[in-house]
One Martini backbone bead per residue (centre of mass of N, CA, C, O) as a GRO file, in nm:
protein
  222
    1ASP     BB    1  -8.162   8.299  -4.685
    2MET     BB    2  -8.135   8.572  -4.474
    3ASP     BB    3  -8.087   8.795  -4.726
    4ALA     BB    4  -8.337   8.749  -4.856
    5PRO     BB    5  -8.618   8.834  -4.963
    6ARG     BB    6  -8.917   8.886  -4.835
    7LEU     BB    7  -9.238   8.761  -4.862
    8ALA     BB    8  -9.335   8.934  -4.581
    9PRO     BB    9  -9.243   9.240  -4.492
   10ASP     BB   10  -9.539   9.303  -4.323
   11GLY     BB   11  -9.682   9.016  -4.261
   12VAL     BB   12  -9.784   9.010  -4.574
   13LEU     BB   13  -9.904   8.864  -4.846
   14PRO     BB   14  -9.888   8.945  -5.157
   15ASP     BB   15 -10.173   8.896  -5.339
   16CYS     BB   16 -10.320   8.752  -5.076
   17PHE     BB   17 -10.639   8.588  -5.027
   18ALA     BB   18 -10.929   8.539  -4.815
   19ASN     BB   19 -11.223   8.409  -4.765
   20THR     BB   20 -11.533   8.491  -4.618
   21LYS     BB   21 -11.845   8.448  -4.487
   22ARG     BB   22 -11.928   8.767  -4.554
   23GLY     BB   23 -11.724   8.799  -4.834
   24PRO     BB   24 -11.485   8.942  -4.771
   25THR     BB   25 -11.156   8.991  -4.801
   26LYS     BB   26 -10.835   8.876  -4.672
   27PRO     BB   27 -10.534   8.903  -4.581
   28ILE     BB   28 -10.235   8.713  -4.564
   29GLU     BB   29 -10.057   8.606  -4.296
   30PHE     BB   30  -9.687   8.610  -4.215
   31ARG     BB   31  -9.536   8.480  -3.942
   32GLY     BB   32  -9.199   8.416  -3.870
   33GLU     BB   33  -8.997   8.408  -4.112
   34LEU     BB   34  -8.716   8.436  -3.976
   35LYS     BB   35  -8.740   8.187  -3.796
   36VAL     BB   36  -8.762   7.982  -4.021
   37ARG     BB   37  -8.488   8.044  -4.146
   38ALA     BB   38  -8.314   7.979  -3.902
   39VAL     BB   39  -8.391   7.675  -3.896
   40GLN     BB   40  -8.283   7.626  -4.192
   41GLN     BB   41  -7.967   7.693  -4.088
   42LEU     BB   42  -7.866   7.446  -3.912
   43GLY     BB   43  -7.780   7.199  -4.064
   44THR     BB   44  -7.541   6.956  -3.954
   45ASP     BB   45  -7.668   6.945  -3.647
   46VAL     BB   46  -7.892   6.773  -3.743
   47ASP     BB   47  -8.062   6.450  -3.615
   48ARG     BB   48  -8.370   6.550  -3.668
   49VAL     BB   49  -8.685   6.489  -3.853
   50SER     BB   50  -8.997   6.645  -3.959
   51MET     BB   51  -9.247   6.529  -4.231
   52ARG     BB   52  -9.551   6.580  -4.199
   53CYS     BB   53  -9.768   6.607  -4.441
   54ALA     BB   54  -9.552   6.657  -4.722
   55ASP     BB   55  -9.577   6.475  -4.985
   56VAL     BB   56  -9.399   6.224  -4.960
   57ALA     BB   57  -9.290   5.970  -5.212
   58PHE     BB   58  -8.969   6.012  -5.242
   59LEU     BB   59  -8.639   6.086  -5.254
   60GLY     BB   60  -8.465   6.143  -5.489
   61ALA     BB   61  -8.219   6.354  -5.546
   62VAL     BB   62  -7.880   6.357  -5.428
   63ARG     BB   63  -7.670   6.583  -5.322
   64THR     BB   64  -7.355   6.625  -5.232
   65ASP     BB   65  -7.413   6.862  -5.023
   66ASP     BB   66  -7.619   6.662  -4.845
   67GLU     BB   67  -7.465   6.415  -4.726
   68ASP     BB   68  -7.364   6.517  -4.447
   69ALA     BB   69  -7.648   6.571  -4.327
   70LEU     BB   70  -7.765   6.280  -4.367
   71GLU     BB   71  -7.547   6.127  -4.186
   72LYS     BB   72  -7.676   6.264  -3.905
   73LEU     BB   73  -7.935   6.121  -3.917
   74ARG     BB   74  -8.159   5.939  -3.672
   75GLN     BB   75  -8.445   6.088  -3.698
   76VAL     BB   76  -8.757   6.002  -3.878
   77ASP     BB   77  -9.062   6.174  -3.979
   78LEU     BB   78  -9.320   6.025  -4.219
   79GLN     BB   79  -9.600   6.091  -4.161
   80CYS     BB   80  -9.852   6.114  -4.375
   81ASN     BB   81  -9.786   6.038  -4.672
   82LEU     BB   82  -9.689   5.900  -5.020
   83LEU     BB   83  -9.595   5.629  -4.952
   84SER     BB   84  -9.617   5.300  -5.140
   85THR     BB   85  -9.327   5.169  -5.093
   86TRP     BB   86  -9.053   5.000  -4.951
   87GLN     BB   87  -8.844   5.107  -5.151
   88HIS     BB   88  -8.871   5.405  -5.073
   89VAL     BB   89  -8.785   5.360  -4.780
   90ALA     BB   90  -8.511   5.229  -4.845
   91ASP     BB   91  -8.389   5.473  -4.991
   92ILE     BB   92  -8.390   5.654  -4.746
   93ALA     BB   93  -8.226   5.469  -4.552
   94LYS     BB   94  -7.969   5.452  -4.731
   95ALA     BB   95  -7.914   5.775  -4.704
   96LEU     BB   96  -7.916   5.691  -4.373
   97PRO     BB   97  -7.665   5.547  -4.195
   98ARG     BB   98  -7.771   5.653  -3.883
   99LEU     BB   99  -8.039   5.528  -3.861
  100VAL     BB  100  -8.289   5.451  -3.595
  101THR     BB  101  -8.559   5.624  -3.649
  102LEU     BB  102  -8.874   5.519  -3.811
  103ASP     BB  103  -9.173   5.697  -3.937
  104VAL     BB  104  -9.441   5.553  -4.163
  105SER     BB  105  -9.705   5.619  -4.067
  106GLY     BB  106  -9.984   5.674  -4.285
  107ASN     BB  107  -9.905   5.497  -4.517
  108ARG     BB  108  -9.947   5.316  -4.833
  109LEU     BB  109  -9.827   5.024  -4.752
  110GLY     BB  110  -9.709   4.737  -4.834
  111LYS     BB  111  -9.538   4.472  -4.863
  112MET     BB  112  -9.245   4.332  -4.774
  113LEU     BB  113  -9.015   4.171  -5.016
  114SER     BB  114  -8.725   4.266  -5.034
  115GLU     BB  115  -8.388   4.253  -4.954
  116TYR     BB  116  -8.336   4.552  -4.988
  117ASP     BB  117  -8.522   4.654  -4.771
  118LEU     BB  118  -8.383   4.505  -4.535
  119ARG     BB  119  -8.092   4.613  -4.559
  120ALA     BB  120  -8.166   4.922  -4.519
  121LEU     BB  121  -8.287   4.833  -4.208
  122ALA     BB  122  -8.056   4.699  -4.025
  123ASN     BB  123  -8.001   4.963  -3.810
  124VAL     BB  124  -8.272   4.969  -3.694
  125GLU     BB  125  -8.447   5.027  -3.366
  126GLU     BB  126  -8.704   5.199  -3.483
  127LEU     BB  127  -9.043   5.107  -3.592
  128CYS     BB  128  -9.316   5.237  -3.794
  129GLN     BB  129  -9.489   5.026  -3.982
  130LEU     BB  130  -9.658   4.736  -4.045
  131THR     BB  131  -9.870   4.475  -4.225
  132GLY     BB  132  -9.714   4.202  -4.127
  133TRP     BB  133  -9.565   3.928  -3.980
  134ASP     BB  134  -9.380   3.843  -4.200
  135ASP     BB  135  -9.228   4.117  -4.202
  136VAL     BB  136  -9.147   4.132  -3.909
  137LEU     BB  137  -8.969   3.872  -3.904
  138ARG     BB  138  -8.774   3.952  -4.127
  139LEU     BB  139  -8.673   4.207  -3.989
  140ILE     BB  140  -8.562   4.082  -3.729
  141LYS     BB  141  -8.351   3.913  -3.876
  142ALA     BB  142  -8.215   4.167  -4.036
  143ALA     BB  143  -8.256   4.348  -3.744
  144PRO     BB  144  -8.093   4.308  -3.447
  145ARG     BB  145  -8.145   4.613  -3.325
  146LEU     BB  146  -8.434   4.579  -3.277
  147ARG     BB  147  -8.662   4.728  -3.009
  148THR     BB  148  -8.892   4.891  -3.175
  149LEU     BB  149  -9.254   4.824  -3.246
  150HIS     BB  150  -9.510   4.942  -3.472
  151VAL     BB  151  -9.857   4.788  -3.550
  152ALA     BB  152 -10.089   4.958  -3.533
  153SER     BB  153 -10.388   4.946  -3.699
  154ASN     BB  154 -10.374   4.638  -3.799
  155ASN     BB  155 -10.468   4.357  -4.003
  156ILE     BB  156 -10.323   4.106  -3.815
  157SER     BB  157 -10.148   3.826  -3.748
  158PRO     BB  158 -10.011   3.636  -3.530
  159PRO     BB  159  -9.756   3.471  -3.427
  160SER     BB  160  -9.610   3.191  -3.386
  161ALA     BB  161  -9.479   2.982  -3.123
  162THR     BB  162  -9.212   2.889  -3.316
  163LEU     BB  163  -9.045   3.131  -3.280
  164ALA     BB  164  -8.782   3.306  -3.262
  165SER     BB  165  -8.616   3.497  -3.068
  166SER     BB  166  -8.607   3.838  -2.958
  167LYS     BB  167  -8.499   4.188  -2.864
  168LEU     BB  168  -8.759   4.302  -2.802
  169ARG     BB  169  -8.909   4.569  -2.596
  170LEU     BB  170  -9.125   4.715  -2.791
  171LEU     BB  171  -9.489   4.664  -2.841
  172ASP     BB  172  -9.743   4.763  -3.087
  173VAL     BB  173 -10.090   4.603  -3.098
  174ALA     BB  174 -10.305   4.799  -3.139
  175LYS     BB  175 -10.571   4.737  -3.316
  176THR     BB  176 -10.529   4.403  -3.454
  177ARG     BB  177 -10.715   4.153  -3.372
  178LEU     BB  178 -10.618   4.029  -3.118
  179ALA     BB  179 -10.665   3.699  -2.941
  180SER     BB  180 -10.355   3.641  -2.851
  181ALA     BB  181 -10.052   3.650  -2.636
  182ALA     BB  182  -9.886   3.385  -2.646
  183PRO     BB  183  -9.699   3.432  -2.897
  184LEU     BB  184  -9.556   3.680  -2.769
  185ALA     BB  185  -9.426   3.545  -2.522
  186VAL     BB  186  -9.243   3.356  -2.700
  187ALA     BB  187  -9.117   3.552  -2.923
  188PHE     BB  188  -9.090   3.798  -2.678
  189PRO     BB  189  -8.915   3.768  -2.382
  190GLU     BB  190  -8.793   4.091  -2.364
  191LEU     BB  191  -9.031   4.237  -2.290
  192THR     BB  192  -9.137   4.562  -2.131
  193GLU     BB  193  -9.345   4.669  -2.361
  194LEU     BB  194  -9.714   4.651  -2.393
  195PHE     BB  195  -9.945   4.739  -2.661
  196ALA     BB  196 -10.311   4.609  -2.658
  197SER     BB  197 -10.535   4.779  -2.722
  198GLU     BB  198 -10.833   4.722  -2.885
  199ASN     BB  199 -10.882   4.390  -2.823
  200PRO     BB  200 -11.168   4.222  -2.762
  201GLN     BB  201 -11.046   3.907  -2.782
  202LEU     BB  202 -10.855   3.967  -2.547
  203ARG     BB  203 -10.800   3.726  -2.247
  204ASP     BB  204 -10.490   3.582  -2.171
  205PHE     BB  205 -10.293   3.746  -1.980
  206TYR     BB  206 -10.335   3.602  -1.685
  207ASP     BB  207 -10.195   3.316  -1.809
  208LEU     BB  208  -9.920   3.459  -1.832
  209SER     BB  209  -9.556   3.475  -1.874
  210MET     BB  210  -9.418   3.825  -1.829
  211PRO     BB  211  -9.165   3.932  -1.631
  212ARG     BB  212  -9.052   4.203  -1.794
  213VAL     BB  213  -9.313   4.348  -1.779
  214THR     BB  214  -9.391   4.707  -1.693
  215THR     BB  215  -9.573   4.772  -1.950
  216LEU     BB  216  -9.944   4.767  -1.970
  217ALA     BB  217 -10.188   4.779  -2.241
  218ILE     BB  218 -10.563   4.677  -2.209
  219SER     BB  219 -10.770   4.844  -2.314
  220SER     BB  220 -11.052   4.719  -2.457
  221CYS     BB  221 -11.057   4.429  -2.360
  222GLY     BB  222 -11.178   4.105  -2.276
   0.00000   0.00000   0.00000
């Protein structure tokens, strides 16, 4: 509420102090309080939100008054939070029917196991963070609109060359101990962007045919 009493009427939080190296304490300043409130009043026009490192662990109760605003969200960034299961991610996705881009990298997520998880992500076009190719392939099958997938910095095995093709356009497999790109060329023939840096055992790019790829990152590869 813009009319509510200010927390720091003079730009200083009352009765809040920080210790200094030299011993004396200093008052804690809080600048831009009204600007923060103004952003918080944006309401139903917001279609993207970032809540990085905000200790988000699960969805919680959704109030009826919030449903209209949630229905407008298309991009959600939940990097580096406390999400621990894909069911919690699925609960969030289910509450956001227009969700297109979801970034949950930096959370301690295990493998995606349930069909509930997959159904909740069916409309997602861009996803960051999966921990295994089994889950990647199940998601691709369940989410035909998926075009962008980030699985960087995961210790995962590449897909087999017998996989059905997908419509994936961008794939980030940097720092995943990838040893061969051949399975990627077969499984994802419509790739236009491939990020595969920091895979020191990866050496076979120059022997492959990936005619659609226009962006290729392979620094620190074999």
